Every structure is written in C-alpha cells, then in structure tokens.
N, C-alpha and C positions, 0 to 999 in steps of 0.2 A: 458413222463413216457418214460423210455427206453422200445424198446422192449422185450432185456430178463423178463421184467416184466411181463408179458403178452403171457400166451402160453392157451389153450384150453385143457388140458392135458387129461379129463375125459368127455364123452359127460353126465355120473350118473350130470355132475356140472352146468349143464343149464337145463334149458327145453323151450321147442318152444315156444310162446304169439300169433302165426300166421307169414300172410302176409302180409306187402303192395302192395297196386299197384297204381301205378300212370299213367294218360293219354301219353298212346305213340306219342301224337301230342307232347309232351312237354319236349321231348326226347331228340331233339335239338337244341340246345343250341345256332345254329346261327340264327334259325329263329327271326327276328323280330316285323314280325309280332304278335311274338303270346300272348294271354293273359296272365292276370294273373294266377298261380294255383289253387286261390278262383274261379275264374270261373268255371274251368271242375274237381272241384276232392274235395269234402266235407274235407277231409282232405291228405296231404302229406302222410302224415305217419297214416293209420287207422289199428293200431296193432291188434287193439283188435276184431277187427270182421272179422267171418271170412271168408277165400276169397273166390268166386266164381267165375265162369269164365266169362271171359268181353272179346271180341277176341280184343275191342277199348284198352285196360290196357294191361300192362304188371306188372311183380313181380321186386320192387325196394329194399326191404330191407327186414332183418325178422327181430324177435323181441325176443330176450329170457331174462326169467329169471333166473340170475346167481349166485354164490358163488363165494365169492376173499379167494382161501387158502394162507397159508404162506409160505417160504421157506422151512418149515419141511413137508410143505402137509397136516397142521393141518386147518379144517375151522372154521370159526368165523361165529355163530350165525349174528353178528352187520357187518359184512361184504355180504349182501347184495345188489346186484345187478343188471343192467335192460342190456340188449347188446342189439348194433345193428351193421346188416350184411351189408352190401350194398353192393349189386351182382352188376356185372360190370354194368349192364347197368344202376348203380343207384348211379356209383362210383363217377361223380363231382357231385353230391348232396352231398354227403358223405365228401368227401375235403372236400368241402364248407359250411359245419356242421361245421366239426374238426377246421376250420379258424377264425370262428365267434364266436364257443362257448372261443376259447385261446383270442379274444380278445377283448368281452364283461369279463370274467374272469378281466383279468387286467383290463380293465374299473370298475370295478366294487370293485379288492382288493386296487385300487387307489386310489377312491373314501373313503372308509370305514380306507383305513390308511391318510385320507386329503394332497393326493400326487396328487388327482388330483387341475392345477388353479381354478378349479369351485367346491371345493369341498362342500363347505356351501353355496353358493349358491341355490345346488342342492336340499344336507339334507332341506334346508327351501320350494323350491319349491314341492316337493312330500316326501309320506311317505315313497313309496317304498327304498327310499335309508338307511332311519335309522332299514329297516330291517336286522335281523342279517343270514337271507338267501334270497339264491340274485333270480332273479326273473325270474331265465333260471335254466335249470338241471345242476345242479355239474358235468363237468365232468371227472370222476378219471384216467381215462389213453386212447391209444387206440393204433392198430395191425394192422399190414399185417399178414393173416391167413400165416404159412410154410405148409411143406408138411406131416410134424405130424400130421395135421387132414388128408392128406389122404392119412393115413396108413391103412393095412386093418383087425387090431387090434381097432383103433376106429371107419372103419364105422361098426365092423363087431356088435361091441357096440352099435351104435349108431343105428341100424338098428330095433337090438332085445328091447332097449328102445322105440323108436319112429317109430314105421314102418309108411309107409306109410307117410314118409314125407323127403324128398329131404336135404342128408348130406351136411355141408358144401361143401366151396373148396377153395382152398388154394389163398392166393392172392387178398381176398377179403379182404376189407377197415372192422374193427370190431370196435367198440366208444364203450366206457364200462362204465355208468354211475351211481349215486350214488342214490342207492335207498333208498328217504324218504319219509315225508306226503304228496307228494301233486302227484306221480307217481301212473300214470293211471287215477287219481282220476279230470277226465273233467268233464266240466261242463254238458256235457249229460247228464253224470249220474247223476246229482242231481234233478232233477226233478221228474226221478220213485223211489225213496226213502222216506221211512214211516219215518215221524221226531216227534220225542217223543210231548206228545201233553198235557199238564201244566194246575192240575186242573183243572177248571168250565172251562177251552178254549177247554173239549172235547166239550161241551153243547152252546158255542161259536163261529159264522162258521169267525164274521166281524175278532173278536182277533187274529186266526188264520191264515185268509188273512194278516193280518196287519205286524205282527213277522216275518214270514215269503217276504214280502216287506221289511220288514227293510231289515234282511238278503242277498237279493237276491241286493238293492242298496247298498250294501255292494263290492256286489261280481264288478257291476258293475262298479265302481268307481276307484277298485281296476285294473280289464283289464284296463283303460285308465290310470292309472300311468306304470303299464308293460309294455302297447305298449309305454308308453313317453319313457320309461328307454332307451329302442328300438332306437327311435330313433336320443334323447342326449345323444346315442353314435356311431352315422354317419351312424345306417343302415336304409333300410326296411324289415320288416318280407316277403313277399308277396304271402301266402298264412294260413293267418288267416281264424282261424274257429273251431269252437265251441269242437271242439278234441283236439286240440292243443293250448287252453287254460286247464291250468287244477291249483288244489282247497287246498288250504292245508289241506282242513277240510268240508264237505256238509252237518252239526251238524250245523240248526241254533241254537244252546245255546251257540256253539263256536263263536258265530257274531264275538269277538274281535279279534279273531284269525287268523282270516283268509288274505289269500295271496292269490297272485298268478304267477302262471311261466307259463311262453311262450316258445313253445315248439318248435317242427319241422321246424331247420333253418338252414335246406338244400335248401329251396332254397331265403332265405334270399340275399340281396346285394344290397351292399354301394352306400346312397345318392350322388345323381351326386353331383357335385362342384359345377354348375347353380343352383343356389339359388328358381329361378323357378319351373325347373325340377326337383327340392331334394322338395319342398313343394307339387307338385301335387302324390309325392310318397310317401309321409306320407301320405297325405289327401285318396290317395287307401285302405289303411290298415284300418282310420276310416271309412271308406264307408263301407270293408267288415265285419266291426265289432259289426255296425249297424242292420244287420246280424243276425251276431251272437246272440243278444242284445235277438231281435225279436221272433229268435228259442228260448228262453233260458226263458225269459218273459210270452209266448204263453204254451209250455210246460210244465210249472211249476204252468200253475191255469188250467189248462186242466185237466181231469181224464181220459178222453175215448176215441178214437177217432173218431166222427162222425163230429168235428172241421173240426178236416186234409180231412176226404173222401169231405165232401163240398167242402173245397177248392179242391181238385181235380176234383172233376165234371167241377170246373168251367175251371181247365188246356182242359180235355176235351174237352170243347164245342170250346173251339178254337185251337184245335188239329188240324185242317185246315188248318188256318191262319201260325203258327209257333212249333216249339216240344220246350214244358217247361220242361220236363228230360226226360234221358231215361230209367228212372230203381230206381223204389225205393223196398231200404232191408225190405221182412217182419216185419226182427223185428222193424223196425222205423215207420209202417204207424200208430202208435200214432202221430207222433207228425211231423208239414212241418220242412224241414230240412232248414240250410240257404242259401243253394241253393237254395231251392225253392223258397223263401220269395223274393229273389233276380229277380228269373224268375217273381213271381207273380211285384215286385213294376214296372220291364223294360220295361216289354210285356201288362200284361193283365191294369197298371196303367200305363204304357207309362209316367213312372219316374214322375210320377207328385205325390206327396205326398198328397194332400185332399186324391186322391181318391186312397190310399193307407190305409188312417189311418180310408178314410166310408166302402173299402174291409172284413177287418178287424171288422170293429164295425159291417157288415154283419151277420156275421155267431156265430148263435144265443149260440156257445155250445162255444166261445171266450167272451163270457160275462166278464170273473170276470177276467178274464187276458184286457180287452177292458177296464171295471171300471177301473183298476188299473192304465194304463197308461194313464189317462182320469182327474185322480187324481189332485189336486195342479194347476187347469187351464192346467188344458194337462202339466205338468212339464217333463212329460220321456219322451212326443209326444218331444216337444220343443227339447230338448236334441237329440233325434233322425233323427228330422229333417237337425240342424247344422249338423251334421255328415253322411250324405245323400248328403245332399248341391253341395258334389265336389269345393265350395270353389269360387261357385257362391250364395251366400252371402251381402246383401245389406241393411249399414245401414238404418238410419230413411230416412237420405237424400236422398235416394235411385240412389245417386253418387259413395258414397263409398264403394267401400268392404268388406267386414266384415273377419279379415282374420287367417282362422279355423286352429288353430296350436291343440297341447296337453293338451300344458300352459292351452288354452283360455276355451278347453273344461273338463279340469277338478277343474277349478275354473267354472263352469257350474254346472257342477254336484254337485261341492257344494250346491250353491248358491238355485239351483231349487232341492233338494233333504238335505235345510238347518239343516231340520228335523231330519236326520238321524244324521248329521256329524260336528253338533257342537261342 
C-alpha cells in the first residue's frame, strides 16, 4: 500500500506492548560463522515479555496495539491491528520480514485461486492449504515514519500518555498487521490456562489427560504443516521458537478449529539452490521444532515448578564443564524452555536420544508428561527422534539414508497419532 495511506497521527491510537531484544552477536550480517538465531534466543521478537537489561542484547523492535482510522478521521472497532516498529539496529530484519511476508502472500493467493501450478497437489498434501486464513500474519501495509512523529505536539502527547517510554523516531520501518484470532496467542500461553471440565471428567484424571493430549496432538501436526508451507514456498525460518508459533484457539473443546500461524519472519532466508544445503536448512527448522514440542508437552502436564528446579540442579552440577544457560526469567521458572531443552540434549545427553528419553523419565514431577510420550509404543518419541536426527537416520538395511522431509514428518504424525487424525 502507498505510504500516504499510513501515518501515526496521535499516540491515542496506539498502545506499546513492550520492547524486543536481539542478541548483539547476531547483528553483524557479515558474520558467516553465526549460528541459527534459535541457538541464542528463545524468540526473535519476544514482544509480550517485560524488558530486562542485558548488556549482551539490544533493542531491535517495538510492538504496539493500534487502531486504523479512515480518511475522515473515524475509528472502527473492526480495524484493530498490531504494529512493529523496527529500530535502526533491527532494520535489516524488518526489511527482510516485509519481503518474506509479501512473497508468502503472493504464494498463498495463487494457491487459493488455483493459479499456482502445484495448487491441487499442495491442497492434497496438507490441510493448511485448504484453510481460509494463511499460516502467517496478514500484512496490512508498511511505512517509514516521517518528521510528523518528531513534532513537539506529538512528543508531548506521547510523554503524557506513556511516561517512561521513549517516543518513536523518524525513518524507522513500521509494519502493520491484521489483528486476528491468532495474535499473540502463543503456544507457551496454552499450558497455564484453565480449561472447562466437562461432566464427570472432574473426577476422572485419565479422561482429562486424554482430552488434553488429543488437542495437543492436533496442535503438533498443524505446526508441522505450517513449517512445511514455509519450506514449500522456498524459505526456512531460522528462528523457530514456542513464542513464534501462534494458535487460533487455546480452548480444548474447539479442537476442530485449531490453526497455527508461524510468525517472526525477520530471520527467514531463501532456501539454497543446492538441494543438499536446502535439505540441511529445512532439517534445522524441524530440529528446533522438536524442542518446542518438548517444552509444549512437559509444561502442559506439569502443574508445579519442582521438575524444572530438579532439571536446573543438573545444570548446576555440570556448570564447571559448560554454561548451560545465561539467565532464566523469574516468570518462567515453572517451565524448562526450548533453549534449555536443547542444552540438555546437546550437552548433558551429548546428543544421544536415548539419554534424553531417560533424562525426562528421571524427573518424578514430569511423570504424567513422560507417560504421555511413552503411549502407543513411544509414538511421540519416535516423531521427536526423526526431527532430532538431522538427516542421519537409516532404513532397516542400515545403509540407505532416510530422507527427513516435511511431507514425511506430517505423514508420520498421522500414522503415529492415527487415533486423532483418521
């Protein structure tokens, strides 16, 4: 959309959500040895957490809730949106996110109108292509803020309304996104939310666990489908986290309406033209998604923080050998995060899958979650094993490599959880 259609006339139309931080060592795009952003950050744009000072991290983007107004100055309740303001240090990620969103939107529209040559094949491959909403946020428009935002009148209004929050500056890139049922409803938000207990389920713990697991299995499959859409569109995410996967609902009774949006696309990159490298890039996304699944499952079946404390005690035991993590947010002490699970697997368990399985089973407070993962002859563990293998699995002849692809993982999720997806 044209720049003239977007301007921030008054701070009364927006509300800051907070700031987002990015590891300083990832700001140099010329660093060829840098790891995936997921290795250092739980979320590229962790906009819903309160900012805490950390000298190793810098503010890269600020997120706001806003209202769009018509040319006559009227506001409309159905024009709610959220805005991302990319500060100069995060501008490369903002430009990249804008580019990726536009490319994905074109791809999605072509598939919906059957103008893509593979439309029919893709719609048969995954249910995500048959949904009415895309598996990524809808972009309304973009702009670079002009000198209006630095006027004395605007800044005085800003300071009165948001004391302590630095006013925006000109020449910052702003992206405007549609506010829908997914917005900021992250997978991490699911675990602590109370659910409606139906009838006699109040007295039957097994029934409550079964219904919760049924819902979660559907979420896991939808995550795989959304990531697969990104890959079939020619891109890898490079920063998948439990915060960058948004759910259309967290209500278990609405299991048939569950959809997943994949967000925070600023670190996305085009898949390599070399198929070998492209496969490695896609496998890395699934590798990170496996740790998202672990956090999602463990946190959803554990009500207290004793299990997390015991796991962190093991970290302390190994602290002389390696630093497992730098800091844990006090608000998240009840959960072992995706990043911490990755450190457990790679350092404590030395990337040995059986050791990871034993580690989870050794935490008594995680018993319910462990038993869920062990169901159906360890069906969930088998899926996680494929995702963590990074392409190093072999067929029964121990010679032929197994090709780990999105299509195969989606098929495996259907087969392994056949009671859910028939």
